[in-house]
N, C-alpha and C positions, 0 to 999 in steps of 0.2 A: 338487571346487571348483577353478576355474581361478585360478592366482595373478595373472593379469592383472586380476582383480576386486579385488585387495587395495588398501587405501589406503596412503598414504605410510609411516606407522609400521609397517604390516604388511609392506610391501616391505622396509623396513630390517631387520625381524626375520627375514624369509625369507633375505635376503642374508647376514645374520650367521650364520644356521644353515648356509648353504652354505659359508661360510668356515670355520666350526667343522669341518664335514665334511672340507674340503680339508686342514685342518691337523691332522687326527686322528693322522696318522703323524709329526707334528712337521716336516713339509716340504711346501711347496706347490709342486708341479711346474709346468712351463710349460703342460702340457695342462689342468691343473686351473685355473690362473689364467686361461687363455683361456676356459674354460667359464664361470668366474665373471663375467668381463667381458661375455661375450655374453649371459648371463642377466640381468645388471643392466641392460644396454642395452635388452634386450627388455622387462623389467619396467617400466622408466621410459619406455617407448615412444619411445625416441630423444631424450628431453629431458634426458639426463645432461649436465651442464656439462663443459667441458674440464677434465680432471684429476679429474673426479668419481669415476671408478672407483678410481683410486689412493688418493684420500682416504678413500673408504668402506672399501676393503680394509685400509688402514693402521689406520683406526679400529677395525674389527672385530678385527684381529689384536692391537692394543694392549689392548683390553678383555679379550680372551681371555687374554693374558699376565698382565694385572693381576689379574683376578678368578677365572680358572680356568673350565674347561668347565662344571662343574655349576652354578655361579652364573649363567653366561651363558645356559644352557639354561632356567633358571627365568625369566629376563627375556624370553627369546624366546617361551616359552609364553604368558606374560602378554600380550605385545604381539600375538601372533597371535590370541588371544581365543576361538577356537572349536575344537572337535575336528576339524571339517572343514578348517579352515585349517592346523591342526597336521599333519594327514595329508598335505595337499597340499605343505606345506613339507618333510615327511619325504621325500616322493617326489622333490622337487627335490634334496635332499641326497643321496639314493641315486644320482641321475644323476651327481652330482659324484664320488661314490665310484667309480662305474663308468666314468668317462670314459676310462680306459686299457683298457677292455674286460674287466677282471677285477675281481671283488670278493673280496679275500683274506679269510681267516678273521679276522684282526685287524679288518678293516674291517666284517665282518658283526657282530662283537662290538660295535664302536662304533655301528653302526646300531641294534642292539637297545637299547643304553644310551640313545641319543638318543630312540628310540621310547618307551621307558619314561618318560624325563624329560618328553616331550611328551604323555604319556597315550594314546599309540597302542598298541593291542593288539599284542603281539609276534608273534602269528600273522599278523596283518594286515601287519606290517612285513616278515615273511618272504615273504609273498605279493608284496608290492611289489618286493622284491629279485629274486624270480624273474621277475616280469613286466618289470622295468625294466633289469635287468643283463644 
């Protein structure tokens, strides 16, 4: 499933998942932030208002800090709504993990935890890592 077919709440959930991925190591680097901004711009088809990325990014980080990753993953899964959308969102998150060209062991563990929370088979998640990273 192509994320460009997602509706606005699903795009919000997808973006939040990408922020969760970027923040998995407790630090969002410049490359990750650039990837997030480009993805959000693409997903919103260039209709992102001025300051929209910064607001969405700050909101996602704030919710993550306030509620924790597990709770946010539950709401992300609910908003994505289907197994196909969850898998597409996981693929987008994997690309964020791989933006620096390497998916470290700790990142692989986080990917598998995210996959489990989204209901994506861990073997399928491992296949996505191999094909996307």
